[in-house]
N, C-alpha and C positions, 0 to 999 in steps of 0.2 A: 491394580494400579490404574489410576486415570490418565489415559494417554492424549496425545494431540488429536487422535481420531474422534474423539468424544466431541471436541470442539469443532472440527469439520462436520460431524453429524449434526450438531446444534445450529452450525451457520446455514447447512443444507436444508434442515427442517424450516428454518426461517425463510429462504429463498424458495422454497416449494408453497410455503403459504402465501408469499408475494405473487407467485404464479396463479394460485387458485383465485385470489381476490382480484387480480388483473382480470382474468377470465369472466369474472361475474361483475366487473364496471363496465357498465353500458354506457357511461359518459366518456370513455375512452374509444375513439373510432379505431384504434390500432390495439384493441384490448388483448385479441389472439396472438398478436406479434410479441406483445408484453409478456403474455403467459408462456409462450414458446421460449423467449429468451431467458427469463428468470427460471422456468423449468428446466433448460439445460444447465444452467449454473447450479442448480440444486442437484441435477443428476451427477454432475462432476464431483461435487462435494460430498454426497452421499455413497456413490459406488464408483468414483473415479479409479481406484486401485483395483476393481474388479473389471473394467470395461476392456482393458487393453489398449496398447498404443494406438491401433487403428481406429478403435471406436473413439478413444478421447481426440484423436486427430480430426476425425469427423464432426465431433461435438464442437470442437473450436471453430471449424469452417462453418458450422451452422450459426454460431454466435456472429461470427464475422459477416455472414451473409445476411442475417436479420438485421444488423446495425448499418451494413452498407446500403441495402435495399430501403432504409428508412421505414421499417416496419414496425418500430416501437415508437410510443408517444406517452402524453401525460393526460390523465382524466382529471375529473374535478376532485379536489382534495376532500377528505372525509369532515373536515370542520372547514369553517370558514374563516376568513382573515379576521373578521370581527370577533369571533368566539376565541381565537387564539390570542387577540390583543386583550380582550377582557380577562382570560385567565392570567395573562402575563401582568396585567395591572394588580389583580386580586392576590396573587402570590409574590409577586416581585423576584427579587434575587435567589429567593429560596427554591425557585424552580431548578437552579443548578445543582441542588443537593444531590439528586440521583447521579448525576455526572462526577461530582466528587466521591461518590461512593465508588463509583466503578474505578476511578484512578487510585483511591487509597487501597482499595482491595488488591489491584494488580500490584502497587509499589510496595507497601507494607507487607502484604501478603507473601511476596517474593522474598523480602528481606527476613521475615520471620521464619519462613519455610527453610532458607538456605543457611541461616546463621543460628539456629536453635536446633536441638535434639530432635525437632518434628521432622526435619529433613531426611533423618535416618530412618524413617517409617517406610520410605519407597512408596508412599501414597500417589506421587505425581511423576510422571515421565522425565526422566533428567534432561537437562537443557531445554526442557518445554514448560517450565514451572510458570513463567510470566504470562505466556499465551493462556494456559488453562485458568490461572487466577484472574485473568482480565474476562474471561468467559463467565467465570463465578461471580466476578463484581457486577456484570451486566444483569445476570440472574437476580442478585440481591437487590441491585437498584430498582428492577421491575417489580420485585415483592414490596419494597418500600413505597414505590410509586403508587400501586394498587391500593395498599393499606392507607395511604395518606390521601391521595387525590380521588380515589375511587371512580377511575374512568371505565367506560365500557370495554368488555372483555377483550374485543378486538382492536381497541384504539392504539395499543403500542404497534401492531401489525399494520394497520391502516396508516398510521402516521410514518411509519418505516417505509412503507410502500409509495407513501407522496414523496419521501425524500428520495428514494432510490430512483424513481421515475424522473425526479429532476436531474439527477446526476446521468442517467441513461447508461448507455454502453460504456462511458468512462470509468464506471464503478469497477468493471472487470480488468481495465487496462494495467493496473500494477501486476496481477497475477500473471497476465499473458507476458508482459515485459520480462518479469523476474524469470519465467521460463525461458524466455528468448535468450537471457544471458547464459543460461546453463547449455542451451543449444550450440550458441556460438562459441562457447568454450570448448564444447566436445568436438565440434567440428574443426578445431585448430585455427580458428582466427586470432586466438591470444598469441599462439606461437609465430604466426606470420607477423602480427604487429610487433612482437619482440624481436624478430630478426632484422625488421625495418630500423628499429630503435638502435640496435647494436651496431648497424651499419652506418647510421648518421652520427650518433653521439659516441664520443670517445669513452672507452669502457672505465677510465680512471676519472671521469668527470661525474663526481657525485651530485652536485648542485643541478647540473642538465638532467640527468636522469631522474631526479626527483621532480624536476619541472615537466618533464615528459610524462610522468605518472601522474601528476596532479592535472595538468592540462588534458591528458588523455582521459582522464576519468570524467572531467566536465564536459568534454566534447563528445564522447562516447554516451554519456547521459543525455546530451542534447539530441543526439541522432535516435536512441531507443526510448527517451523518456523517462527513464528509471535508473537510479543509481545501482539498485540491485542486479540489473541486467548488465550494467558495465563493469561492475566489481570483479566478476570472476574471469571475464576476458582480460582486463588489466593486470589482475593479480598473477594470471598465469603469463602474461606478456612481458612484465616489467616487475611488478611487486616482489614475486617470490624469487625469480632467477636472478635479477639485478640488484634490487635493493636489500632483500634479505639474506641471501645466499653469496650475492657477489660482494657487498658492502657490509654484511653483518648488521643490518638494520634490526631495530625492535619490531617483530611482527604485530603486536597490539597497536602500537602507534601508526605503523604504515596503514593497517587496515582500517583502524578507526577514523583517523583523519583523512584517509584517502576517500572513505565514504562521504564526508563532509565536502570534499573537493568535488565528488561527483554530485552531490545535493546542490552546489552552486549552478550547475548545469542545468538542474531541474528548474531552477527559477528562471532559465532563459529560453525555454522551449515549448513550443505548443504541443509537442508529443506527449507532455505531462497533462493532459487534458484535464483530469480530474483536480488538478491544482491551479491551472492557470486559464483554462477557457470556460470550464463549468462555473467558477465564481464569477467571471465577467457576464456570463449569461444569466446567472441567477440575480445579479445586482442591476441587469439590464443597462450596461455600459454601452456606450456609442461606439467604442473602438473595442472590438472582440480581444484585441492583443494588448489592450491597457494594462493588465496586470503584469504582463512581462515586461513591457517598455518601464513600468514603475520599479521593477526588481532588478533590472540590469546594474543600475548603479550601486547596488549592494552586493550582487552576486560577483562582479569583477574584483573589487577590492578584497572581497571575503576569500576569492579562491587564492589570490597572492599570499595573503595571510596563512592560510593552510598549507600552501607549498613552503613557506618558511617554517612554519611549525613541524612539519614533517623534518626537513632538513636539520634542524636544531635539537629536536627532541628525540628522534628516532636513532640517532648516530653518535 
């Protein structure tokens, strides 16, 4: 059976290659910092389940230290801007074909696997089919790109390293914040928030409870930068005990639309650096918070709509 650990291993090998290429990049004054950072990420993905809690904690502290001390940077890209512009002019929109291959493999592959007799083969780990097929789509797209464009052997890794260096430490922020949500849930933060909500909101007020859930998802996402970190906390605090068990709400609607309410918070926080700060840096905007300011007018009405959707569809 192909399990999710295969995907982790594939990603770990990619980051290990980034680390090696970073160490060899003499154009980057911080090349050894980059090599250490991406090497630690590779170690986490390749052997995180073997390292133990203490070693994994030290690994995370190492990542934080490298980023905080500004020991990671960017070198010269493997291809010049003129070369990339020339390739874009030559191939046009056909360059998006490999991306479409990735998406179609993930989406259609999942549907075919789950809703045809193929799914009974047990080839893929249950509940991880889309992730595995997404990785398979990447490999298929790479094969097509090599057969079609005939790039140098290391071109995908070099260009991947160029992009990941542009994103920098923010690339691992979603992983850390998702783990933070689990930590907060395990330490009882959700139960504490739930007791506060019960003390303030009348137990028979369904709309106020739904509003507290939706607004709480958005606010907690603003604080942590990731709706995946907010979800386990708010699910333990309000979603499960008050909305599902207390008012008999539909778990699927409450969970799915609750995540959308959290994503409204993602649009309004610098903590979601990979979404809001990195694009501003790549686009060289004068205002580093320009992306966030442009999104607030969308995020607030969308949050209100999501709260209403939960109220009318889940009960």
